[in-house]
N, C-alpha and C positions, 0 to 999 in steps of 0.2 A: 094261751099265753098272751099277755097284754100287747106286746109289740110284735108278736108273730115270728120271732126269730128262732132258729134251731139252737139247741144247746147240746153240749157234750156231756154225756153221763159218765164218761171215763171207762166204759166197758169196751172190750175189743170189737173190731169190725166183725159182723156176722153173728154177734151174740143174740140168742133167741129172745123173742118178745116177753116170754114168761118163764119163770123158774121157781122151784119150790123144793120142799123137803117132805119126804114121806116119813111120818113119825112111826109108822108100823114097823119099818125095817131100817130106818136111818139112811135111806138113799136120797140123793138129789135127783131132780128131773128138770128137763128143759122143753118148752113148747114154742114152736114157731107158728104163728097164726097167719093163715092165708085164706082168701076167699076161694070160690070154686075154681077160678081160672088162674089164681096166683101161682107163680113159680119162684123157687128159691134163687137168690142171687148167688154169684160165684163165691163171695165171702161167707155166705150162709152154708154153702155146700162144703167149704173147707172146714168150718166149725163142726158141721155134721160128721165129717170124716174123722176129726179128732175125737169127738165123743164116741163114735162107733168103735174106734180102736181101744177105747177104755171101757167098753160095754156099759155106757151111761144111758139111762132111760131118757129118750128124747124122740121128737117127731114133729111132723107138720099136722096141725089141727085145722080142719076146715069147718068144724062145728064144735059145740060144747061136748057132744058125744065122743068125737074123736079125741079131744083132750083128756076126758075121763078114761077112755080106753087105753091111751098111751100110759097114763099113770097107773091105773088099776091092774093092767095086764103086764106091766113092766116091759113095754115094748122099746126096742132099740132101733131107731132110724125109721119109724113108721112114716110112710108117705113120701120119703125121699126117693 
């Protein structure tokens, strides 16, 4: 960003970094990206709990392999 200021995307607090749609079965998924030591924030944990109650595919990916595993295996809450 030219001036380096943060901007508001309009998404709720705790919304995961990535989200998408599985064409194979019409389901949506959410991926929170973290490094090896990264921990979810409290607002991310609240969002995770809301997704878990609804059995939505989501999880924490610490690698590309984790992200693909969450999506392909339809995992709910992986890594939380």
